[in-house]
C-alpha positions, -999 to 999 in steps of 0.1 A, spaced: -123 610 -89 -148 636 -81 -182 635 -99 -177 669 -116 -144 658 -132 -159 624 -142 -189 642 -158 -165 665 -177 -145 636 -191 -176 617 -201 -190 648 -219 -157 653 -237 -157 617 -248 -192 620 -262 -182 651 -281 -152 633 -297 -173 603 -307 -200 624 -323 -174 645 -341 -157 613 -354 -189 600 -369 -202 632 -384 -197 637 -421 -165 618 -427 -153 622 -462 -145 592 -484 -110 579 -475 -82 584 -500 -74 551 -517 -43 563 -534 -9 567 -518 4 601 -525 41 609 -524 37 640 -503 39 636 -465 4 637 -451 -14 632 -485 -28 597 -476 -32 572 -447 0 556 -458 20 589 -456 2 603 -426 22 628 -405 33 613 -371 41 641 -345 68 628 -323 70 638 -286 32 645 -284 16 628 -254 -18 645 -250 -46 658 -273 -40 694 -262 -3 691 -272 -13 673 -304 -37 699 -316 -11 726 -311 16 705 -329 -8 699 -359 -12 737 -362 26 743 -359 32 716 -386 8 732 -410 22 767 -404 58 756 -408 53 733 -438 24 749 -456 27 786 -450 -3 807 -462 -27 777 -461 -58 782 -441 -72 756 -417 -107 744 -428 -127 714 -418 -112 687 -395 -124 651 -394 -117 623 -370 -112 590 -389 -105 554 -381 -87 533 -406 -71 499 -402 -72 501 -364 -55 536 -362 -69 570 -355 -64 600 -379 -71 636 -381 -78 647 -416 -74 685 -421 -88 703 -451 -67 733 -460 -72 760 -486 -51 787 -502 -69 809 -527 -89 785 -549 -66 755 -541 -76 728 -515 -55 701 -499 -60 673 -474 -34 665 -447 -37 632 -427 -21 631 -392 -18 598 -375 -30 606 -339 -32 571 -326 -5 576 -300 -21 605 -282 -58 604 -291 -81 604 -260 -52 612 -237 -59 643 -217 -32 640 -190 
């Protein structure tokens, strides 16, 4: 692997680690009935193999399943050996959190 490509991958890894550590909210301890409302009901996006595809799939899922909700803050969380994206959404004065289990494709760029 050429040095420029290696440096780019190391820089991306550093950004992901820092983003995952910064300001994580307290994890939800209750299991909600709605898909994505907790770790236990986290959305698993099938047929996603890379981070690039995963981010697009998360946006498609929100657009399809929660029309009119606006994407807010995104957190990278680790819980019980799995990796999650927690997305804070808003619609008017309402807010919701949606958990995505990204373990299968987190850190995969190719």
